[in-house]
C-alpha positions in Angstrom: 8.5 32.5 82.0 10.7 33.9 84.8 14.2 32.5 84.9 14.6 33.2 88.6 14.4 30.1 90.8 12.8 30.6 94.2 14.7 28.9 97.1 13.3 28.4 100.6 14.6 30.4 103.5 15.9 27.1 104.9 17.9 26.5 101.7 19.2 30.1 101.8 20.3 29.8 105.4 22.1 26.6 104.4 24.2 28.2 101.7 27.9 28.8 102.0 28.4 26.3 104.8 31.9 25.8 106.0 32.0 22.1 105.2 31.3 22.8 101.5 34.1 25.4 101.3 36.5 23.0 103.1 35.7 20.2 100.6 36.3 22.7 97.7 39.6 23.6 99.2 40.6 20.0 99.5 39.9 19.5 95.8 41.6 22.6 94.6 44.6 21.9 96.9 44.9 18.2 96.3 48.7 18.4 96.8 48.2 19.6 100.4 48.8 17.5 103.4 45.4 17.7 105.1 45.2 18.2 108.8 41.7 19.4 108.2 39.8 16.3 107.1 37.8 14.6 109.9 38.0 11.3 107.9 39.0 8.0 109.5 42.2 6.2 108.9 41.7 4.1 105.8 44.1 1.5 107.0 41.8 0.9 110.0 38.7 0.3 107.9 37.5 -3.3 108.5 37.2 -4.7 104.9 37.7 -8.3 105.8 35.4 -8.1 108.8 32.7 -6.3 106.8 33.0 -8.8 103.9 32.6 -11.7 106.4 29.6 -10.1 108.0 27.9 -9.5 104.7 28.5 -13.1 103.7 27.0 -14.3 106.9 23.8 -12.1 106.9 23.2 -13.0 103.2 24.2 -16.6 103.5 20.7 -17.9 103.6 18.9 -16.8 100.5 15.4 -16.5 102.0 16.7 -14.5 105.0 18.9 -12.5 102.7 15.9 -11.3 100.6 14.2 -10.0 103.7 17.4 -8.2 104.7 17.6 -6.6 101.2 14.0 -5.4 101.6 13.0 -2.1 103.4 13.5 -2.1 107.1 11.5 0.0 109.5 11.7 3.7 110.4 13.5 3.2 113.8 15.2 0.0 112.8 13.9 -3.6 113.2 13.1 -4.5 116.8 15.4 -7.5 116.9 18.3 -5.3 115.8 17.4 -2.6 118.3 17.6 -5.2 121.0 21.2 -6.0 119.9 22.1 -2.3 120.0 20.5 -2.0 123.4 22.8 -4.7 124.7 25.8 -2.9 123.2 24.8 0.3 125.0 24.3 -1.6 128.2 27.8 -2.8 128.0 29.1 0.7 127.5 27.0 1.9 130.4 28.1 -1.0 132.5 24.5 -1.6 133.3 23.7 -4.2 135.9 20.3 -4.9 134.5 21.5 -4.8 130.8 19.1 -1.8 130.3 16.1 -4.1 130.1 14.1 -1.2 131.6 14.8 0.9 128.5 11.9 0.4 126.0 13.1 -0.6 122.5 10.6 2.0 121.3 13.0 4.8 122.5 15.9 3.5 120.5 16.5 4.8 116.9 18.9 3.5 114.3 19.9 6.3 112.0 22.1 7.1 109.0 25.0 8.1 111.3 24.5 10.4 114.2 24.4 13.4 111.9 20.9 12.3 110.7 19.7 12.2 114.3 21.1 15.7 115.0 19.2 17.0 111.9 15.9 15.2 112.9 16.1 16.5 116.5 16.6 20.1 115.1 13.6 19.7 112.8 11.5 18.4 115.7 12.3 21.1 118.2 13.2 24.3 116.5 11.2 27.1 115.0 13.0 30.2 113.8 14.2 32.2 116.8 14.2 29.3 119.2 17.4 29.0 121.3 20.1 26.4 121.5 22.9 26.7 124.0 26.3 25.2 122.9 29.8 25.0 124.3 32.3 27.5 122.9 33.7 26.0 120.7 31.6 23.2 119.4 30.9 20.9 116.4 30.7 23.3 113.5 28.5 21.1 111.2 25.8 21.2 113.9 26.1 24.9 114.0 25.3 24.9 110.3 22.2 22.6 110.9 21.0 25.0 113.6 21.6 28.1 111.5 19.6 26.5 108.6 16.7 26.0 111.0 16.8 29.7 111.9 17.8 28.9 115.5 19.4 31.4 117.8 22.7 29.9 118.9 24.2 31.1 122.2 27.7 29.9 123.1 28.5 29.0 126.7 32.0 29.2 128.1 33.9 25.9 128.2 37.4 25.0 129.5 39.6 21.9 129.7 36.8 20.2 131.6 34.0 21.0 129.1 31.0 23.3 129.3 31.2 25.3 132.6 28.1 24.8 134.8 28.5 28.3 136.3 28.5 29.8 132.8 25.4 27.7 131.8 23.5 28.9 134.8 24.5 32.5 134.2 23.3 32.2 130.6 20.0 30.6 131.6 19.5 33.2 134.3 20.1 36.0 131.8 17.6 34.5 129.3 15.1 34.2 132.1 15.5 37.9 133.1 15.0 38.8 129.4 11.8 36.8 129.2 13.4 34.4 126.7 13.7 31.3 128.7 10.6 29.8 127.1 12.4 29.9 123.7 15.3 27.6 124.9 14.8 24.2 123.4 18.2 22.5 123.8 21.5 22.4 125.5 24.0 20.7 123.1 27.1 19.0 124.6 29.7 16.8 122.9 30.6 14.8 126.0 33.6 12.8 125.0 36.7 14.2 123.2 34.8 17.0 121.5 35.1 17.9 117.9 36.9 20.3 117.6 38.7 20.8 120.9 39.3 17.2 122.0 38.0 18.2 125.5 35.7 15.9 127.5 33.1 17.0 130.0 34.5 16.0 133.4 32.6 13.4 135.4 31.9 16.0 138.1 30.2 18.4 135.7 28.0 15.8 133.9 25.2 15.6 136.5 25.6 19.4 137.1 24.8 20.2 133.5 21.8 17.9 133.6 20.5 19.4 136.9 20.7 22.9 135.5 18.9 21.9 132.4 16.1 20.4 134.5 15.9 23.3 137.0 15.4 25.9 134.3 12.7 23.8 132.5 10.0 26.0 134.2 8.2 27.4 131.2 8.8 24.5 128.8 11.0 21.5 129.0 14.6 22.0 127.9 16.3 19.0 126.5 20.0 18.1 126.6 21.5 16.6 123.5 24.5 14.5 124.4 26.6 13.9 121.3 28.9 10.9 122.1 30.3 10.4 118.6 33.8 9.8 119.9 33.0 7.9 123.0 34.9 4.8 122.2 38.0 6.5 120.9 39.6 6.9 124.4 43.4 6.5 124.6 44.1 7.2 128.2 42.4 8.5 131.3 39.4 7.4 133.3 36.1 6.2 131.8 33.3 8.7 132.5 29.6 7.7 132.6 27.4 9.3 130.0 25.3 12.3 130.9 22.4 10.2 129.8 23.1 7.7 132.6 22.4 10.4 135.2 18.9 11.1 133.8 17.1 8.5 135.8 13.6 9.5 134.5 14.9 9.6 130.9 12.9 12.7 130.1 15.7 15.2 129.5 18.7 13.7 127.7 18.9 12.7 124.1 21.8 10.3 123.5 23.4 10.3 120.1 26.2 7.9 119.1 27.7 6.7 115.8 29.7 3.8 114.5 31.3 5.9 111.7 34.4 6.6 113.7 34.8 3.3 115.5 33.9 1.0 112.6 33.1 2.5 109.2 31.6 5.7 107.9 30.7 3.8 104.7 28.4 1.6 106.7 26.9 4.7 108.2 24.9 3.6 111.3 24.0 5.8 114.2 22.3 5.0 117.5 20.0 7.3 119.3 18.0 7.1 122.6 15.1 9.6 122.9 12.7 10.7 125.7 9.5 8.8 125.1 7.4 11.9 124.2 9.9 12.9 121.4 9.8 9.5 119.7 6.7 10.1 117.5 7.8 13.4 116.2 11.2 12.2 115.2 9.8 9.0 113.8 7.3 10.9 111.6 10.1 13.2 110.3 12.4 10.3 109.6 9.6 8.4 107.8 9.3 11.4 105.5 13.0 11.2 104.7 13.8 7.5 104.2 11.2 5.1 105.7 14.2 3.6 107.6 18.0 3.8 107.2 19.9 1.1 105.2 18.6 -2.2 106.4 21.6 -4.3 105.2 24.1 -2.0 107.0 22.2 -2.3 110.3 22.3 -6.1 110.0 26.1 -6.1 109.2 26.8 -4.0 112.3 24.5 -6.0 114.5 26.3 -9.1 113.4 29.8 -7.9 114.4 28.4 -6.6 117.7 26.9 -10.0 118.5 30.0 -12.1 117.5 32.5 -9.9 119.4 34.5 -8.9 116.4 33.5 -5.3 116.7 35.1 -5.0 120.2 38.3 -6.4 118.9 38.3 -4.0 115.9 37.8 -1.0 118.2 40.9 -2.0 120.1 42.9 -1.9 116.9 41.5 1.5 116.0 42.3 2.9 119.4 45.9 1.7 119.1 46.3 3.3 115.7 44.9 6.6 116.7 46.8 6.7 120.0 50.0 6.4 118.0 48.9 9.2 115.7 47.8 11.5 118.6 51.2 11.0 120.3 52.9 11.8 117.0 51.0 15.0 116.5 51.6 16.2 120.1 55.3 15.4 119.9 55.6 17.2 116.5 53.8 20.3 118.0 56.3 20.3 120.9 59.2 20.1 118.5 58.1 22.5 115.7 56.4 25.2 117.9 59.0 25.1 120.7 59.6 28.6 121.9 57.1 30.3 119.5 55.5 32.9 121.8 51.8 32.7 122.4 51.2 29.3 120.7 49.5 26.6 122.8 47.5 23.5 122.2 45.4 21.0 124.2 46.4 17.4 124.9 43.3 15.3 124.2 42.8 11.9 125.9 40.9 10.6 122.9 39.1 11.5 119.7 40.7 12.7 116.5 41.7 16.4 117.0 44.2 18.7 118.6 43.1 22.3 119.3 45.7 24.9 118.8 45.6 28.6 119.7 47.9 31.4 118.3 48.3 34.9 119.7 45.0 36.8 119.6 46.2 39.1 116.8 47.3 36.2 114.5 44.1 35.2 112.7 43.6 31.8 111.1 40.4 32.2 109.0 39.9 31.5 105.4 40.9 35.0 104.4 43.9 35.2 106.8 47.5 35.4 105.9 48.2 32.2 108.0 45.6 30.2 105.9 47.1 31.6 102.6 50.6 30.8 103.7 49.7 27.3 104.9 47.6 26.2 101.9 49.2 28.0 99.0 52.9 28.1 100.0 53.5 25.3 102.5 50.7 23.1 101.2 49.1 22.0 104.4 45.4 22.4 105.4 43.7 22.9 108.8 40.2 23.9 109.9 40.0 27.5 111.1 38.8 27.6 114.7 36.3 30.4 114.2 34.1 28.0 112.3 33.3 26.3 115.6 31.5 29.3 116.9 28.3 31.0 115.7 29.2 33.3 112.8 27.4 36.3 114.4 28.9 35.9 117.9 30.9 39.2 118.5 33.3 37.4 120.9 34.2 34.7 118.4 38.0 34.0 118.7 39.8 34.2 115.3 43.2 32.8 116.3 42.5 29.1 116.7 42.7 26.0 114.5 41.5 22.4 114.6 44.2 19.8 113.6 43.1 16.3 112.7 45.4 13.3 113.1 42.8 10.8 111.8 43.5 10.4 108.1 47.3 11.0 107.9 50.1 8.6 108.5 52.5 9.3 111.3 55.0 10.6 108.7 52.2 12.7 107.2 51.4 14.2 110.6 55.0 15.0 111.3 55.5 16.7 107.9 52.2 18.5 108.1 53.0 20.0 111.5 56.4 21.0 110.2 54.8 22.9 107.3 52.2 24.5 109.5 54.8 25.7 111.9 56.8 27.3 109.0 53.6 29.1 107.9 52.8 30.4 111.4 56.4 31.5 112.0 56.5 33.3 108.6 53.4 35.3 109.4 54.6 36.0 113.0 58.1 36.8 111.6 59.5 34.4 114.1 62.8 32.6 113.3 63.6 31.0 116.6 
């Protein structure tokens, strides 16, 4: 009998993903201050609120048995009606989105499951996804596992650049590859990793370009709005989905993991009607329906108004932490040549750039100095670009202020600055 185990190409393409290495580093460097973990603030997790909601939904024994039974693939219709009302409130919809069929709403195990299902439904190896540069590195891993061709599109402090998207689409058209484009992926609010939001002006422009170049097959736009409710200042922007009046182009993905609890793990998706069956079939193969009890718990806090109150508490906590990280960066990196960072209006991350020649990857001197000497961790920015992109910057880092206390943030930035200064031989 052969001792060699055969693994699928999908499994092989999934190997050595960055998230696994980062988790390994966290275990091996447990004494590090982590500015890498995208975890939520444990002090903000709603233990009392969740306990109360569980007691309420299981208070009636007969009803409780039904709740502890399997749900449905998309989520029970009465619950989807509650989540539609929640979305209508976010969208400031005058008609409460009553024209949105419940059949187009999905409840998933976080938004990550929806991203995976969408990828399975749309991509064959060699099909193309256009993403902002940089973008959410875990989704890059999902796309790579599917064998997709990932093409970065220039982004700036206002998000993905419409001119760059048009140029990329035009190039693909001239190369005879437009028919392979399946998706434009946009993290619209306070992007992981950069903290950047797509400006209100650009949102309809990105949608229009996606629709205009859907000449050979329809291109969809996946709007990942995971951090939508974590806004600390600035104006509220309408979703890209809200501009899609025919609802044939935009897939909206949201999650309650950041705003409520990742342990409850509920995501919300809205799909074009003709994508529903394919995603439902794939989801049915995976789980028959996400955790029924969890969906009821979240629906309960949405209906009784306690969710909204909790989100305000979370915002206040993260706003303080963001301010602490930005102030610490200003103090510790003052005068260090070539170091800059973005000032996010929400989310959980600060994006920092070092001089081009100062690399920050896992095999860099900065990473070694930070993790092994100074005992602080960050996410190398190069992970947020396709690994085979020749123009991938190697001098950036993602800093998370989510899980650390204010004091931990201050000390973490102090240590990181020492590591960077040591490598740059800068003493102030």
